[in-house]
N, C-alpha and C positions, 0 to 999 in steps of 0.2 A: 505496499500500499504506498502511496505517496500522497499527499497531500500538503499544498502551496497554493504559492499566486502569480494568476498569469508573467509577473511581471519580472518572476523571478525562473521564466519559461529558458533560459539559455544555460542553465546551471544542468538542464539535459540534453543538452543539443546535441550529446557522442552517440544516445541511446535511439537505437534503427528506430524510427518511424517516428519518433513525438515526438523530436523536437520540430519535427517540419506538420505534426499535428498540432504541439501548442500556438506554434506562427499563426496556424489555420484563426487557428482558437482565436489567439487575440489578435483578431483581426474581425469579428465578428462582433454585432452586436446587437440588443435590443430590439430597439426599431429598424433594423433591415433581419428579420428570425424567418429564414429560409424555412421555406414553403413542404422539402419534401427534398430524403437523402441527399446527401453533395456524396462521390465517393474522390480521392486524393484520389485514391491509390487503386482501383476496383475494388475488388473479395479481399487484398492486404489495409488498406484503411479507410476509410470508410467516418462518417458522420451523421448520424438522425437527430431534428427537432427533436424538442419534449416539452410540451406546456403539459404541466398539472397542479394539480392543489392538493397540496398534506393532506396525509388527516395524523389519525391516531397510530401508535405506533406500535398500538394490539391489531391495527389493523390492514399490516402492512407483513411482509416475509421476506426472510433470503433467497438471494438468487444467488449460481455461482457459473462461472463459463469454464468452459477447457482449451478454448481455440484462440480464443482472441479476453485483452486486458482491455476493459473502460475503461474513457477516460472521460468524466463528466465534470460539464462547467458552464457554471451558473453565472445566467445573463440580467435576470432579472430574480427578486427575492429570497428566499432565503430557505431553504433542505440538510434535516439531518440524516446522513445516512452512517447505517452503525455496520460494523467493517466489525465479523468475523473467522476465526481460520477456519480453512473446509472440514480442519480434525474436530472444531469444536460443537461440527452442528449438526441437528441428523434432519435426515433425508424425509422430504414431505410428497415428493413424484421423480416419477422417474426420470436419469438427466431425457432431453430430448436432442438428439443431433443437427437435424435443421435446426435448431433458432436456438443449437447449441448453449443450452439450459438446463440449472439442476434446477428444485427450490424447496429448502429449508428451513427449517425454526429453529433456536437456538436460546436461554433464558439469559444471555447476555450478549457479550460487546465492546466494541472502541466507539460512540457515536463520534462525530466528525460535523458540526458543523457548513454551513459553507455559504457566504454568501455574497453577489457577485463581483467576478475576478479571483474564485476561487476555484481549481480543479482539485480531484481525487479521480487518484490512477491506483482501479484493482481490478491484481492479476489472479487468473484459476484460483491459489489460495488465496484467498481476497472474498469468502462465502461477504456483497452488501444487499440490503434491506434499503430499499430509497424509497423518497418520498413522504419518508416521517417532519411529520412533521413539528414547528421549534416549538418552544416554552408557551411565548404567543400566541399560538394554536392556529388552527390551520390557516392555509395563503397559496394564490395562484403561484407558478415558480416558472419560468421558460431556459434552456438551459440545452446545453447540447450535449449531445453523448457518442464523443469520437470510439471509434470500433478500432482495433491493433491490432491484427491479426499477427499468434507467437510461433516462432518458428515455421 
């Protein structure tokens, strides 16, 4: 897991694909929110636009991927993402290869509160529970989720 601010993106320039993705994300804004998936390098590197309303943590679940790292970048709003080691979660649905996703539950995890300009990278070992409302309560969020194929 990496949690950082987009202005520190140069620190990740040497990581294959991540520097390119972070530079692209830094050039985006909520006012010019992409309408659809944007491919930077086909299936190897792409970005999905996501608009959501955060909700109570008990209404959310963990997900994890095997083929991709997720890069969550907040443009507008505030979202809590809870991260837990994949070894500490309990599977609640089978891994779906076509979606590159499995779904899980766990009692704990590390709470990461993301504001505009923050990004969170979740690797395959990082089960992550998204769309969790901050203490102020449910609110709308605009974010971009980069998908970086590993290996």
